[in-house]
C-alpha positions as CSV (number, residue, x, y, z in Angstrom):
1,M,192.3,76.4,46.9
2,A,195.9,75.1,46.2
3,K,196.1,71.5,45.0
4,L,198.3,68.8,46.9
5,W,199.6,68.2,43.4
6,G,199.4,71.4,41.6
7,G,203.2,72.3,41.8
8,R,203.5,71.6,37.6
9,F,199.9,73.4,37.2
10,Q,199.9,77.2,36.0
11,K,195.4,77.2,36.0
12,S,193.0,75.7,38.2
13,A,190.0,74.1,37.1
14,E,186.6,75.4,37.4
15,A,184.5,74.3,40.5
16,W,182.2,72.1,38.3
17,V,185.3,70.1,36.6
18,D,186.5,69.4,39.7
19,E,183.3,68.4,41.2
20,F,183.1,65.9,38.2
21,G,186.3,64.8,38.8
22,A,186.1,64.1,42.5
23,S,185.0,61.5,44.3
24,I,184.7,62.3,47.6
25,G,181.1,62.6,47.5
26,F,181.1,58.4,47.9
27,D,184.7,56.9,48.8
28,Q,184.4,59.0,52.1
29,Q,183.0,55.3,53.3
30,L,187.1,55.1,53.3
31,V,187.8,56.8,55.7
32,M,188.3,54.4,58.5
33,E,190.5,51.9,55.6
34,D,192.2,55.1,54.7
35,I,193.4,56.1,58.3
36,E,194.0,52.1,59.1
37,G,196.5,52.2,56.0
38,S,198.6,55.0,57.2
39,V,198.8,54.2,60.4
40,A,200.7,50.9,59.0
41,H,202.6,52.7,56.1
42,V,203.6,55.4,58.8
43,T,204.5,53.0,61.2
44,M,206.4,51.1,58.7
45,L,208.8,54.5,57.4
46,G,209.7,54.4,61.6
47,A,211.0,51.1,61.6
48,Q,212.7,51.5,58.6
49,E,214.3,54.8,59.6
50,I,212.8,56.5,56.4
51,L,211.2,59.4,58.8
52,P,212.4,60.1,62.0
53,A,210.9,58.6,65.3
54,E,209.4,62.5,66.3
55,D,207.6,62.7,62.8
56,V,205.9,59.1,63.8
57,A,205.2,60.3,66.9
58,K,203.3,63.7,65.8
59,I,201.7,61.5,62.0
60,L,200.2,58.9,64.7
61,E,198.8,61.3,67.0
62,G,197.5,63.1,64.2
63,L,195.7,60.1,62.6
64,A,194.5,58.9,66.1
65,Q,192.6,62.8,66.4
66,L,191.6,62.2,62.5
67,K,190.0,59.0,63.8
68,E,188.1,59.7,66.7
69,K,186.6,63.0,64.3
70,A,185.6,60.3,62.1
71,D,183.8,58.0,64.6
72,A,182.2,60.5,66.2
73,G,181.2,62.2,62.2
74,E,183.2,65.7,62.8
75,L,184.7,65.4,59.6
76,E,184.4,67.9,56.8
77,F,184.9,66.9,53.6
78,S,185.4,68.8,50.4
79,V,185.1,68.4,46.9
80,A,188.4,70.9,46.4
81,N,190.2,68.0,47.8
82,E,189.0,65.2,45.7
83,D,189.0,62.1,47.2
84,I,189.3,60.7,50.9
85,H,193.1,60.2,50.4
86,L,194.0,64.0,49.8
87,N,191.1,65.1,52.3
88,L,192.7,63.2,55.0
89,E,196.5,64.5,54.2
90,K,195.1,67.8,54.2
91,M,193.2,67.4,57.4
92,L,196.1,66.0,58.5
93,I,198.5,68.8,57.8
94,D,196.0,71.7,58.9
95,L,196.3,69.2,62.5
96,I,199.8,68.8,62.5
97,G,201.6,71.3,60.2
98,P,204.0,70.6,57.5
99,V,205.6,66.9,59.0
100,G,201.8,65.6,57.7
101,G,203.0,65.9,54.0
102,K,205.8,63.6,55.3
103,L,203.0,60.9,55.8
104,H,202.7,60.1,51.7
105,T,206.5,59.3,51.5
106,G,207.2,56.0,49.5
107,R,203.0,56.0,49.0
108,S,201.1,56.7,45.8
109,R,197.4,57.2,45.7
110,N,197.3,54.5,43.5
111,D,198.6,51.3,45.9
112,Q,196.5,54.1,48.8
113,V,192.8,53.8,47.6
114,A,193.9,49.8,46.5
115,T,194.9,49.2,49.9
116,D,191.8,50.9,51.0
117,M,189.4,49.1,49.0
118,H,191.1,45.3,50.0
119,L,190.4,46.2,53.7
120,F,186.9,47.2,52.8
121,L,186.2,43.7,51.5
122,K,188.4,42.0,53.7
123,K,186.9,43.1,56.9
124,R,182.9,43.1,55.4
125,V,183.0,39.8,53.1
126,P,183.0,38.1,56.3
127,E,180.1,39.3,57.3
128,V,178.5,38.7,54.3
129,I,179.2,35.4,55.2
130,G,177.8,35.6,58.7
131,L,174.4,36.3,57.4
132,I,174.7,33.7,55.2
133,E,174.9,31.4,57.2
134,N,172.5,32.5,59.9
135,F,170.2,32.2,56.9
136,Q,170.8,29.0,56.0
137,K,170.4,27.6,60.0
138,T,167.1,29.6,59.8
139,I,165.9,27.9,56.9
140,L,167.7,24.3,58.3
141,E,165.1,24.8,61.5
142,Q,161.8,25.5,58.8
143,A,163.1,22.4,57.1
144,E,163.2,20.0,60.5
145,Q,159.5,21.3,61.1
146,H,158.3,20.1,57.9
147,V,159.8,17.0,56.8
148,E,156.5,14.9,56.6
149,T,154.7,18.0,55.1
150,I,153.6,17.3,51.5
151,A,153.6,19.8,49.2
152,P,153.3,19.9,45.5
153,G,156.4,20.2,43.5
154,Y,156.6,21.9,40.5
155,T,158.5,21.9,37.0
156,H,157.1,24.6,34.3
157,L,155.0,26.2,37.3
158,Q,153.0,22.8,36.8
159,R,152.0,20.2,39.2
160,A,154.8,17.8,38.9
161,Q,155.4,15.5,41.6
162,P,154.3,15.0,45.5
163,I,157.5,16.2,47.5
164,S,158.7,17.1,51.5
165,F,158.2,20.9,51.9
166,A,161.4,20.5,53.8
167,H,163.3,19.0,50.6
168,H,162.3,22.4,49.5
169,L,163.2,24.5,51.5
170,M,166.6,22.8,51.6
171,V,167.7,24.0,48.0
172,Y,168.0,27.2,48.9
173,F,170.1,26.1,51.7
174,W,172.7,24.1,49.5
175,Q,172.6,27.4,47.0
176,L,173.9,29.9,50.1
177,Q,176.3,26.8,51.2
178,R,177.5,27.5,47.3
179,D,177.5,31.1,48.0
180,K,179.4,31.0,51.3
181,E,182.2,29.2,49.7
182,R,182.6,31.2,46.9
183,F,183.0,34.4,49.4
184,S,185.4,32.0,51.6
185,E,187.2,31.4,48.3
186,S,187.7,35.0,47.5
187,M,189.6,36.5,50.6
188,K,192.3,34.4,49.6
189,R,192.4,37.2,46.3
190,I,191.3,40.2,49.1
191,D,193.7,39.1,51.3
192,I,197.0,40.4,49.4
193,L,198.5,44.1,50.0
194,P,199.4,46.1,47.1
195,L,200.4,49.1,49.6
196,G,203.7,49.8,48.9
197,A,204.1,49.8,45.2
198,G,203.6,53.1,44.9
199,A,201.9,54.8,41.7
200,M,202.9,51.7,39.7
201,A,206.8,50.5,39.7
202,G,207.6,50.5,43.2
203,T,209.9,53.1,45.2
204,T,213.3,54.3,45.9
205,F,212.8,54.2,49.4
206,P,213.8,51.2,51.6
207,I,210.1,50.0,52.6
208,D,209.2,46.9,54.2
209,R,206.1,45.9,52.6
210,L,206.4,42.5,54.4
211,K,205.7,44.3,57.9
212,S,203.1,46.8,56.3
213,A,201.1,43.6,55.3
214,E,202.0,42.4,58.9
215,L,200.6,45.5,60.3
216,L,197.3,45.2,58.4
217,G,197.1,41.5,58.7
218,F,197.2,40.6,55.5
219,A,198.5,37.5,54.0
220,D,200.2,37.9,51.5
221,V,201.5,41.0,49.2
222,Y,201.4,41.3,45.4
223,A,204.2,40.2,43.6
224,N,203.8,42.9,40.9
225,S,203.6,46.6,41.7
226,M,201.8,47.0,38.1
227,D,200.0,44.4,38.8
228,A,199.2,45.7,42.6
229,V,198.0,49.0,41.5
230,S,195.6,48.0,38.6
231,D,194.2,44.7,40.2
232,R,190.8,45.0,40.3
233,D,189.6,41.1,39.9
234,F,189.1,40.9,43.7
235,I,186.1,43.4,43.0
236,V,184.9,41.9,40.1
237,E,184.5,38.6,42.2
238,F,182.8,40.1,44.9
239,L,180.7,41.6,42.3
240,S,180.1,38.0,40.9
241,N,179.6,36.1,43.6
242,S,177.0,39.1,45.3
243,A,175.4,38.7,42.2
244,L,174.7,34.8,42.1
245,L,173.9,35.3,45.7
246,M,171.2,37.6,45.1
247,T,169.9,35.5,42.3
248,H,169.1,32.8,44.7
249,L,167.8,35.1,47.0
250,S,165.6,36.4,44.3
251,R,164.6,33.0,43.0
252,F,163.4,32.4,46.6
253,A,161.8,35.7,46.5
254,E,159.6,34.7,44.0
255,E,158.4,31.9,45.5
256,I,157.9,33.4,48.5
257,I,155.9,36.0,46.8
258,I,153.9,33.1,45.0
259,W,153.2,30.8,47.5
260,S,151.3,34.3,49.7
261,T,148.9,34.8,47.4
262,D,145.6,33.7,48.0
263,E,145.9,31.4,44.9
264,F,148.1,29.5,46.4
265,K,147.9,30.0,50.7
266,F,151.0,28.1,51.3
267,I,152.5,30.4,53.1
268,E,151.5,33.8,54.7
269,L,154.2,36.7,56.0
270,D,154.4,38.2,59.1
271,D,153.0,41.6,59.2
272,A,156.3,43.0,59.5
273,F,157.7,42.1,56.6
274,S,154.6,42.8,54.4
275,T,152.8,46.2,53.6
276,G,149.0,47.3,53.2
277,S,147.4,49.5,50.0
278,S,146.7,53.1,50.2
279,I,143.6,52.4,48.3
280,M,142.6,49.1,49.1
281,P,142.0,47.7,53.0
282,Q,142.2,44.3,52.3
283,K,145.7,43.9,50.4
284,K,148.5,42.4,52.6
285,N,151.9,42.5,50.2
286,P,154.9,40.5,50.2
287,D,156.9,43.8,49.5
288,M,160.3,43.1,51.3
289,A,160.3,39.9,49.0
290,E,159.5,41.9,46.0
291,L,162.1,44.8,46.9
292,I,164.6,41.6,47.1
293,R,164.2,40.4,44.0
294,G,164.1,43.9,42.1
295,K,167.7,44.8,44.1
296,A,169.4,41.9,42.8
297,G,169.1,44.2,39.3
298,R,171.5,46.5,41.4
299,A,173.9,43.5,41.8
300,F,174.3,42.6,38.4
301,G,173.8,46.1,37.1
302,N,177.0,46.8,39.5
303,L,178.9,43.7,38.3
304,I,178.5,44.9,34.1
305,G,179.3,48.5,35.1
306,L,182.7,47.3,36.6
307,L,183.4,44.5,34.1
308,T,183.0,47.6,31.5
309,V,185.4,49.7,33.0
310,L,187.9,47.9,33.3
311,K,187.8,45.5,29.8
312,G,189.2,48.4,27.9
313,T,191.9,50.0,30.2
314,P,195.5,49.7,29.4
315,L,198.0,49.2,32.4
316,T,198.3,50.5,35.5
317,Y,195.9,53.3,36.8
318,N,193.4,55.4,35.0
319,K,191.1,57.6,36.3
320,D,188.2,55.6,34.5
321,M,189.0,53.2,38.0
322,Q,187.3,55.3,40.0
323,E,184.2,54.0,39.1
324,D,185.0,51.0,40.7
325,K,183.8,52.3,44.4
326,E,180.4,53.0,44.2
327,G,178.8,49.6,43.1
328,M,181.3,47.8,45.6
329,F,179.6,50.0,48.3
330,D,176.1,49.4,46.6
331,T,176.3,46.1,46.4
332,M,177.6,45.4,49.4
333,E,174.9,47.4,51.1
334,T,172.1,45.4,49.0
335,V,173.3,42.0,49.7
336,L,173.8,42.6,53.6
337,G,170.2,44.4,53.9
338,S,168.8,41.5,51.7
339,L,170.1,38.9,53.8
340,K,169.0,40.2,57.1
341,I,165.5,41.0,55.7
342,F,165.0,37.3,54.2
343,E,166.4,36.1,57.2
344,G,163.5,37.8,59.3
345,M,161.2,37.0,56.4
346,V,161.7,33.3,56.5
347,R,162.1,32.8,60.1
348,T,158.7,34.4,60.7
349,M,157.0,33.1,58.0
350,T,153.7,30.8,58.8
351,V,153.6,27.3,56.6
352,N,150.0,26.6,55.8
353,T,150.1,22.9,56.3
354,Q,146.5,22.4,55.8
355,R,146.5,23.8,52.6
356,L,149.7,22.4,51.3
357,H,147.9,19.0,52.3
358,G,144.7,19.5,50.3
359,A,146.9,20.8,47.4
360,V,148.4,17.3,47.0
361,H,144.8,15.7,47.5
362,S,143.8,17.1,44.7
363,D,145.7,17.2,41.6
364,F,147.4,14.3,39.2
365,S,151.4,14.7,40.8
366,N,151.0,11.2,41.7
367,A,150.4,10.1,38.4
368,T,154.6,9.1,37.7
369,E,153.7,6.7,40.8
370,L,151.4,4.8,38.4
371,A,153.4,4.7,35.6
372,D,156.3,3.3,38.2
373,Y,153.9,1.1,39.7
374,L,153.3,-0.7,36.1
375,A,156.6,-1.0,34.8
376,T,157.6,-2.6,38.2
377,K,154.8,-5.4,36.9
378,G,157.1,-6.0,33.8
379,M,155.4,-3.0,31.7
380,P,157.6,-1.2,29.3
381,F,158.1,2.5,31.1
382,R,157.0,4.1,27.8
383,E,154.1,1.9,27.7
384,A,153.3,2.4,31.3
385,H,153.3,6.5,30.8
386,E,151.0,6.0,28.1
387,V,148.3,4.2,30.0
388,T,148.8,6.7,33.1
389,G,148.2,9.2,30.4
390,K,145.0,7.8,29.2
391,L,143.7,7.5,32.9
392,V,144.6,11.0,33.5
393,F,142.3,11.9,30.8
394,T,139.7,9.9,31.7
395,C,139.7,11.8,35.3
396,I,139.8,15.1,33.6
397,Q,136.9,14.5,31.7
398,Q,134.7,12.9,34.7
399,G,136.1,16.0,37.3
400,I,137.8,13.3,39.4
401,Y,141.3,12.2,40.3
402,L,143.1,8.6,40.0
403,L,142.2,8.2,44.1
404,D,139.0,8.7,43.0
405,L,139.0,6.4,39.7
406,P,137.3,2.8,40.6
407,L,139.7,-0.2,40.1
408,E,137.3,-1.6,36.8
409,E,138.2,1.9,35.4
410,M,141.8,1.3,35.9
411,K,141.6,-2.6,35.0
412,K,140.3,-1.5,31.1
413,E,143.4,0.0,30.4
414,S,145.4,-2.8,32.2
415,A,144.9,-5.7,34.2
416,L,148.2,-5.3,35.8
417,I,146.7,-3.0,38.4
418,E,145.5,-4.4,41.0
419,A,143.6,-3.1,44.8
420,D,147.0,-1.9,46.7
421,I,147.0,1.2,43.7
422,Y,145.3,3.5,45.9
423,E,148.5,3.0,48.4
424,V,150.8,3.3,46.2
425,L,148.8,6.6,44.8
426,A,149.0,8.0,48.4
427,P,151.0,11.2,48.4
428,E,152.4,10.4,51.7
429,A,153.7,7.0,49.7
430,A,155.1,8.9,47.0
431,V,156.8,11.0,49.0
432,R,158.0,8.7,51.5
433,R,159.0,5.4,48.5
434,R,161.8,8.4,46.9
435,N,164.5,7.1,48.6
436,S,167.1,7.2,46.3
437,L,170.3,9.3,47.1
438,G,169.1,13.1,47.7
439,G,165.7,12.1,47.2
440,T,162.6,13.4,48.3
441,G,161.7,10.4,50.7
442,F,161.8,11.1,54.4
443,E,164.7,9.2,55.2
444,Q,166.4,10.9,52.2
445,V,165.7,14.3,53.9
446,K,166.6,13.7,57.2
447,I,170.0,12.4,56.1
448,Q,170.4,15.8,54.7
449,L,169.5,17.9,57.5
450,A,172.0,16.0,59.4
451,K,175.0,16.8,56.7
452,A,173.8,20.2,56.8
453,K,173.9,20.6,60.4
454,E,177.4,19.1,60.3
455,L,178.4,22.2,57.8
456,L,176.9,24.7,60.3
């Protein structure tokens, strides 16, 4: 089959070479974007009287038929035609005759493919933002139910201080908020149209790039034609934002996995988001959380992959840049799927409040309360820290906790300790008293939730 660009060539590549160089196996995902860009381009060509009205009408009718077939899944793509652009152009020519070849007037595959990818992200990044916000709402709803549920907080995965479980959940709300803001901010770079840049130097045809931008709903056009066809920053930015989002989801997934173990039993996942074992009948595995944790690696790899592709490419377009698409498609699919799964997983999980209550009443996470208590009575904090540490050691030797230690035992280390220490050491009091701005105190958590509601 003769190539649409083959006039200069006297020899055809072997089939396996064509297969290696072709991108139609994955860039067919851009079929709708490619048709949409072509509709705008030929409409502009007609408005500028670069093509006669009858040719424009015929091409638009042919593109409409291709769109219908694409919607119905009836298009058959060929490796011989390399990519989505040449496949659709060949189909158009077969459908309406040689006039279909006029579609490419004043356009190159270089600005065409860049346009397709801008359109792809322009449509789908808002979907990512919507799913993030939906997940935030779910986290907020769970948090509202557990403002006064006390849970152990951790540092180094060791019990640290008692906290409101809502306060812990809301960490992920704020991480997602920053993710949402990053994706929203990136739309400024996505919403710039490269169409009309040609291969790299513009075109001699009197095209109207602003008209094309208007037809496609873009806010601006690239000011430099070379930049337009070589820029992949907007994809790198999407991959970077996605990698950070997946980092946050992976951290949350890790906690979900830990919390659902028999050793913790802080939560139980719904059966719909768990799986069993092929050999051990008792198992209930948090497989969806584990998959999301694992899929984060795909997002990281796609980001590093594109950065590596771009770092050594001179201006403007190089065939290396064909490698910009698969990672973008894969990351988009990964992010959308992970957000949908995680939202359902958190919405349907059961929080074991009794287990959490028992956990904070059988540890030393209230030790800081004792040190603070002594400091408020005038003892230097370093000395208070040492006194508290000695009392913790005494408890460990006796197999008890601070709330179980008799007052006379405490007074052996400091006469400043009075009977009111037991009220101070109660986990509920420890949380309630941490009322500094942004702290885990119940009133501060309520303020935080109200602020989160305003953002949504």
